[in-house]
C-alpha positions as CSV (number, residue, x, y, z in Angstrom):
1,M,17.6,17.7,-54.2
2,D,20.8,16.8,-53.9
3,I,21.5,13.8,-51.2
4,K,23.8,16.4,-49.2
5,K,20.6,18.5,-49.3
6,I,18.3,15.4,-48.4
7,C,20.4,14.5,-45.3
8,T,20.7,18.2,-43.8
9,F,16.9,18.6,-44.2
10,S,16.2,15.2,-42.3
11,A,18.8,16.0,-39.7
12,I,17.0,19.3,-38.8
13,V,13.6,17.7,-38.9
14,A,14.7,15.0,-36.3
15,L,16.5,17.4,-34.3
16,C,12.9,19.6,-34.2
17,F,11.4,16.3,-33.1
18,L,13.7,15.2,-30.6
19,S,13.9,19.0,-28.9
20,A,9.8,19.6,-29.4
21,C,8.6,21.7,-26.5
22,S,5.1,21.6,-24.7
23,D,2.9,24.5,-24.0
24,D,4.4,25.6,-21.0
25,G,7.8,25.6,-22.4
26,S,8.9,22.4,-20.9
27,T,10.8,19.9,-22.9
28,G,8.3,17.2,-24.1
29,A,8.9,13.6,-23.8
30,I,8.6,11.5,-26.8
31,E,5.4,8.7,-26.9
32,W,6.6,5.9,-28.6
33,P,3.7,3.9,-29.7
34,G,3.5,0.7,-27.3
35,E,1.0,-2.0,-26.6
36,K,-1.8,-1.8,-23.8
37,T,-0.8,-4.5,-20.8
38,A,-2.3,-7.8,-21.8
39,P,-5.2,-8.6,-19.5
40,L,-5.0,-10.6,-16.4
41,A,-6.2,-14.5,-17.5
42,E,-9.3,-16.1,-15.7
43,C,-8.0,-18.7,-13.6
44,T,-8.6,-22.3,-12.9
45,M,-11.4,-23.3,-10.3
46,P,-10.3,-25.6,-8.2
47,A,-13.1,-28.3,-7.3
48,F,-15.4,-27.8,-4.4
49,L,-15.2,-30.0,-1.7
50,K,-17.2,-33.4,-0.5
51,K,-17.6,-35.4,2.1
52,G,-14.3,-37.0,3.5
53,D,-12.0,-34.7,1.4
54,K,-8.6,-33.6,3.0
55,I,-7.5,-30.1,4.1
56,A,-4.3,-29.6,5.0
57,L,-2.8,-27.2,7.7
58,I,0.2,-25.4,7.5
59,S,2.1,-22.4,8.7
60,P,4.0,-20.9,5.8
61,S,4.3,-17.7,7.9
62,Y,4.7,-17.5,11.8
63,T,4.4,-20.1,14.3
64,T,0.9,-20.9,15.6
65,P,0.1,-22.9,19.5
66,D,-0.6,-26.4,18.5
67,S,-3.6,-26.2,20.6
68,N,-5.3,-23.6,17.9
69,I,-4.6,-26.3,15.6
70,Q,-6.0,-29.0,17.0
71,K,-9.0,-27.3,18.0
72,T,-9.3,-26.3,13.9
73,A,-8.8,-29.8,13.3
74,D,-11.6,-30.5,15.2
75,V,-13.6,-27.7,13.2
76,I,-12.6,-29.3,9.8
77,K,-13.6,-32.6,11.2
78,D,-17.4,-31.7,11.9
79,W,-17.5,-30.1,8.8
80,G,-17.1,-33.2,7.2
81,F,-14.0,-32.9,5.9
82,T,-10.5,-34.8,7.0
83,P,-7.7,-32.7,8.5
84,V,-4.1,-33.2,7.7
85,I,-1.4,-31.4,9.5
86,G,1.8,-30.5,8.2
87,K,4.6,-32.4,9.6
88,N,6.5,-29.0,10.2
89,V,3.8,-26.6,12.1
90,D,5.7,-27.5,15.1
91,K,9.3,-26.3,13.8
92,L,10.4,-22.7,15.5
93,D,12.8,-20.5,13.7
94,A,14.3,-17.2,14.6
95,G,11.9,-16.8,17.2
96,K,8.7,-16.6,15.3
97,Y,8.5,-18.3,12.0
98,A,7.1,-22.2,11.7
99,G,10.4,-23.5,10.9
100,T,12.9,-22.3,7.9
101,A,12.1,-21.1,4.6
102,E,12.6,-24.6,3.0
103,E,10.5,-26.1,5.8
104,R,7.6,-24.4,5.3
105,A,7.7,-24.4,1.6
106,D,8.2,-28.0,2.1
107,D,4.7,-28.5,3.8
108,F,3.0,-26.5,1.1
109,I,4.7,-28.7,-2.0
110,A,3.8,-32.0,0.2
111,A,0.1,-30.4,0.4
112,L,0.5,-29.7,-3.5
113,K,1.7,-32.7,-4.6
114,D,-0.5,-35.1,-2.4
115,T,-3.6,-35.6,-4.8
116,S,-5.9,-36.7,-2.3
117,I,-5.5,-33.3,-0.3
118,K,-8.1,-30.6,-2.0
119,A,-7.4,-27.7,0.2
120,I,-4.8,-25.8,2.1
121,L,-5.8,-23.9,5.4
122,A,-3.1,-21.3,6.7
123,N,-2.9,-21.5,10.3
124,R,-1.6,-17.8,10.2
125,G,-0.3,-15.1,8.9
126,G,2.6,-13.0,10.5
127,Y,5.7,-12.5,7.8
128,G,7.6,-14.8,5.8
129,T,5.6,-16.2,2.9
130,I,7.8,-13.7,0.4
131,Q,10.8,-16.1,1.8
132,L,8.9,-19.1,-0.1
133,V,8.2,-17.8,-3.5
134,D,11.4,-19.0,-4.8
135,L,11.5,-22.5,-3.3
136,I,7.7,-23.3,-5.0
137,D,7.5,-24.0,-8.8
138,P,4.5,-22.0,-10.2
139,K,4.0,-25.2,-12.5
140,L,3.5,-27.1,-9.7
141,V,0.5,-25.0,-8.5
142,K,-0.8,-24.9,-11.8
143,K,-0.9,-28.6,-12.3
144,N,-2.4,-29.3,-8.9
145,P,-5.2,-26.5,-8.1
146,K,-6.4,-26.7,-4.8
147,W,-8.0,-24.1,-2.7
148,L,-5.5,-21.8,-0.8
149,I,-7.2,-20.3,2.4
150,G,-5.6,-17.4,4.6
151,Y,-5.2,-13.6,4.5
152,S,-2.7,-11.0,5.8
153,D,0.6,-12.2,4.9
154,I,-0.8,-15.4,2.9
155,T,-1.5,-12.3,0.4
156,T,1.6,-13.3,-1.5
157,L,0.9,-16.7,-1.7
158,H,-2.4,-15.4,-3.5
159,A,-0.7,-13.2,-5.6
160,M,1.8,-16.4,-6.5
161,Q,-1.7,-18.5,-7.1
162,T,-3.1,-16.1,-9.6
163,K,-0.4,-15.4,-11.2
164,A,0.0,-19.5,-11.7
165,G,-3.6,-19.6,-13.2
166,V,-5.7,-20.9,-9.7
167,M,-8.4,-19.6,-7.8
168,S,-7.5,-18.9,-3.9
169,I,-9.8,-17.8,-1.0
170,H,-8.9,-15.0,1.0
171,G,-10.5,-16.1,4.3
172,T,-10.1,-16.8,8.0
173,M,-7.5,-19.1,9.3
174,S,-6.9,-21.5,12.1
175,S,-5.7,-18.7,14.6
176,S,-9.6,-17.2,14.5
177,I,-11.2,-20.7,13.6
178,A,-10.0,-22.2,16.8
179,K,-11.1,-18.9,18.7
180,T,-14.7,-19.6,17.9
181,A,-15.2,-23.4,17.7
182,G,-15.7,-22.6,13.9
183,K,-19.3,-20.8,15.0
184,D,-18.9,-17.9,13.8
185,D,-19.9,-16.3,10.1
186,N,-16.5,-15.9,8.7
187,S,-16.0,-19.9,9.3
188,T,-19.5,-20.9,8.6
189,L,-19.4,-18.7,4.8
190,L,-15.9,-20.1,4.6
191,R,-17.1,-23.6,5.5
192,D,-20.3,-23.5,2.5
193,L,-17.9,-22.1,0.0
194,L,-16.1,-25.0,0.0
195,K,-18.8,-27.0,-0.6
196,G,-20.0,-24.8,-3.4
197,E,-22.4,-22.2,-2.0
198,V,-20.7,-19.0,-3.6
199,P,-22.1,-15.9,-1.6
200,T,-23.0,-12.7,-3.6
201,Y,-22.4,-9.7,-1.1
202,K,-24.7,-7.1,-0.5
203,V,-22.9,-4.2,1.2
204,P,-24.0,-0.9,2.9
205,K,-24.0,2.2,1.4
206,H,-20.4,4.3,2.2
207,K,-19.9,8.3,2.1
208,Y,-16.6,7.6,0.3
209,N,-18.3,5.1,-2.1
210,Q,-17.8,6.0,-6.1
211,K,-20.5,4.8,-8.0
212,G,-20.4,2.6,-11.2
213,K,-20.1,-0.9,-12.2
214,A,-16.8,-3.2,-13.2
215,E,-15.7,-6.4,-14.0
216,G,-12.7,-7.7,-13.6
217,I,-9.8,-10.3,-12.0
218,L,-10.0,-9.9,-8.3
219,V,-6.6,-9.3,-6.8
220,G,-5.0,-7.7,-3.8
221,G,-5.5,-8.4,-0.1
222,N,-3.1,-7.2,2.7
223,M,-1.2,-3.8,1.2
224,T,1.9,-3.9,3.3
225,T,2.3,-7.5,1.8
226,F,1.1,-6.9,-1.9
227,V,3.1,-3.5,-2.5
228,P,6.6,-5.2,-2.9
229,L,5.1,-7.6,-4.8
230,I,4.5,-5.1,-7.5
231,G,7.3,-5.6,-10.5
232,A,8.3,-9.2,-9.4
233,S,7.7,-10.8,-12.6
234,D,6.8,-14.4,-11.1
235,I,3.9,-13.4,-8.9
236,D,2.9,-9.6,-10.0
237,V,-0.4,-9.9,-11.0
238,F,-1.3,-5.9,-10.9
239,Q,0.5,-4.7,-14.2
240,N,-2.1,-6.6,-16.0
241,D,-4.8,-5.1,-17.5
242,G,-8.6,-5.9,-16.2
243,I,-8.2,-6.2,-12.6
244,I,-10.5,-5.5,-9.5
245,L,-8.4,-4.2,-6.5
246,F,-8.8,-5.1,-2.9
247,M,-7.0,-3.5,-0.5
248,E,-7.1,-3.9,3.9
249,E,-4.5,-3.3,6.3
250,I,-3.9,-3.0,10.0
251,G,-1.9,-1.5,12.4
252,E,-0.3,1.1,9.5
253,N,-0.1,5.0,10.2
254,L,-2.0,6.8,7.6
255,R,1.2,8.2,5.7
256,N,2.4,4.8,5.3
257,I,-0.8,3.8,3.9
258,D,-0.3,7.1,1.5
259,R,3.2,6.0,0.5
260,M,2.1,2.6,-0.7
261,F,-0.5,4.0,-2.5
262,H,1.5,6.2,-4.3
263,S,3.8,3.3,-4.9
264,I,0.9,1.5,-6.4
265,E,0.2,4.6,-8.9
266,L,3.9,5.0,-9.3
267,H,4.0,1.6,-11.2
268,G,1.2,2.1,-13.1
269,V,-0.7,0.0,-11.7
270,M,-3.9,2.2,-11.8
271,E,-4.2,2.3,-15.3
272,N,-5.0,-1.7,-15.1
273,V,-7.8,-1.2,-12.4
274,R,-11.3,-1.3,-13.2
275,G,-12.9,-1.1,-9.7
276,V,-11.3,-1.0,-6.0
277,I,-12.6,-2.4,-3.1
278,L,-11.5,-1.4,0.5
279,G,-11.9,-3.4,3.1
280,E,-11.0,-3.0,6.6
281,F,-8.5,-0.4,8.0
282,V,-7.9,-1.7,11.9
283,D,-5.8,0.8,13.6
284,S,-4.7,3.0,11.2
285,G,-3.4,5.9,13.1
286,T,-4.5,9.4,13.4
287,D,-1.1,11.0,12.3
288,L,-2.1,12.6,9.0
289,D,-5.8,15.1,9.3
290,Y,-8.2,12.8,7.4
291,E,-11.6,11.4,9.1
292,S,-10.6,7.8,8.2
293,T,-8.5,5.8,5.7
294,E,-11.1,5.8,3.4
295,A,-11.1,9.4,3.3
296,M,-7.7,10.0,2.6
297,L,-7.6,7.0,-0.1
298,S,-11.0,8.3,-1.6
299,S,-9.0,11.8,-2.0
300,Y,-6.6,10.0,-4.2
301,L,-9.0,7.6,-5.9
302,K,-11.6,10.7,-7.5
303,K,-9.7,11.5,-10.3
304,Y,-10.2,7.5,-11.7
305,D,-13.3,6.9,-13.9
306,I,-13.8,3.6,-11.8
307,P,-16.2,2.3,-9.0
308,V,-15.0,2.3,-5.3
309,M,-16.5,0.1,-2.8
310,C,-15.8,1.1,0.9
311,G,-16.4,-1.0,4.2
312,F,-16.3,-4.4,2.9
313,P,-15.8,-6.4,5.7
314,A,-12.8,-8.5,4.7
315,G,-9.5,-8.1,6.5
316,H,-8.0,-8.3,10.5
317,D,-11.4,-7.3,11.8
318,D,-14.1,-9.6,13.8
319,V,-15.8,-9.9,10.1
320,N,-13.6,-11.3,7.8
321,L,-15.9,-12.5,4.9
322,P,-14.2,-15.1,2.2
323,L,-13.4,-13.6,-1.1
324,V,-12.2,-15.9,-4.1
325,M,-8.9,-14.5,-5.6
326,G,-8.2,-15.0,-9.2
327,A,-11.9,-15.0,-9.9
328,K,-13.7,-13.1,-12.1
329,V,-15.9,-10.6,-10.2
330,E,-18.8,-7.7,-10.9
331,M,-18.8,-4.9,-8.5
332,N,-22.1,-2.4,-8.7
333,V,-22.0,0.7,-6.6
334,T,-24.9,2.5,-6.6
335,D,-26.5,5.5,-4.0
336,K,-28.3,2.5,-2.2
337,G,-25.1,0.3,-1.8
338,A,-22.9,-1.9,-3.6
339,T,-23.1,-5.7,-4.5
340,L,-20.1,-8.0,-5.2
341,A,-20.8,-11.3,-7.1
342,F,-18.1,-14.0,-8.2
343,D,-18.7,-15.5,-11.9
344,I,-17.3,-19.2,-10.7
345,G,-20.4,-21.6,-10.9
346,G,-21.6,-23.1,-8.0
347,K,-24.9,-22.6,-6.1
348,T,-25.2,-19.0,-5.6
349,K,-26.6,-17.3,-2.0
350,D,-27.3,-13.9,-1.2
351,V,-25.2,-12.4,1.9
352,D,-26.3,-9.4,3.3
353,T,-23.4,-8.0,5.1
354,D,-25.4,-5.4,7.3
355,K,-27.1,-8.4,9.1
356,L,-24.2,-10.9,9.9
357,T,-24.3,-11.4,13.6
358,N,-20.6,-11.6,14.4
359,K,-19.8,-10.5,18.1
360,T,-16.1,-9.2,18.9
361,T,-14.0,-12.6,19.4
362,L,-10.5,-11.4,18.5
363,S,-9.0,-8.8,21.0
364,N,-6.8,-5.5,19.5
365,A,-4.0,-7.6,20.5
366,I,-4.7,-10.8,18.6
367,R,-5.6,-9.1,15.3
368,L,-2.1,-7.6,15.5
369,M,-0.4,-10.9,16.4
370,L,-2.3,-12.1,13.2
371,S,-0.6,-9.2,11.1
372,G,2.8,-9.9,12.6
373,K,3.0,-6.6,14.1
374,T,3.5,-8.3,17.4
375,F,4.0,-11.7,18.7
376,N,2.1,-11.9,22.3
377,I,0.1,-15.0,22.0
378,E,-3.0,-15.1,23.8
């Protein structure tokens, strides 16, 4: 065969390949071979705290009344630790922020650089931590592994810590600790975790659970806060393989939660998820005809062959149990209920979440305030 015929034959083959159709007659996309997304690396665990260790109290988001911070400082002293209040927590910017982004970032950076400080407790959430990401060097986080504690808007900083390779704690903050003087289960379990007592949670069965067992690195938090992080390379921990995805929300209607979940899907995140933990969904609204938020999300999660744990008591409700973000966890969902265990060492203890004795202490207005939905301070 001469060269002219060879070229013609090759062109015909290429044309047929590029215009190949699927069974239904539509033009099929060419699937180029690609590498599977790399697994999310296990994070470094900061050291558990000893008596006298310092805990920094900072406000990375909205401002917090000084009285709340002082009450929490007293609780930290009762726990045997030494509180260190950030120098900018009394600042106010734009009527809501605890200072400018630079001032809030400075308190976080100062706590990281201070070798005597072993943990960093956020005073409250609200909004604003996404403004700090470009102001904090991830190498500084990696070089100075410390427990960062908080939830809601602090979800951004959890993602930053995990991406930098350091575990953190999704848990209660100063605004809540002050309200109960640290006597509630959320606070005492946080205290015990900081001292090295690591909970293994037993969770009651839920009608929308999906059975199965999975292991992976725990990521996630407040949906409104973490969904905008997907695709942000510096803090995107959601597009790596082998993750357990935790989600909670407050004050969002169902269609917004629906939109956020489908955004997660469209970004390809669910391909990396080995299991899902649905936390508290407070005041989600009734704008769509579903029994609950769990019912809606369950209808979408059915197509994935992964375990789903519903009703885990973490988020903006009265029971907000500490979760170690960036840690390797094992979840097991059966007909009788579910368990969640952290593979981080320490002394393990079983916690039956159905037997916790928390009483309602936070009004709906306070919960909404902590999430940043309103700014009325009680």
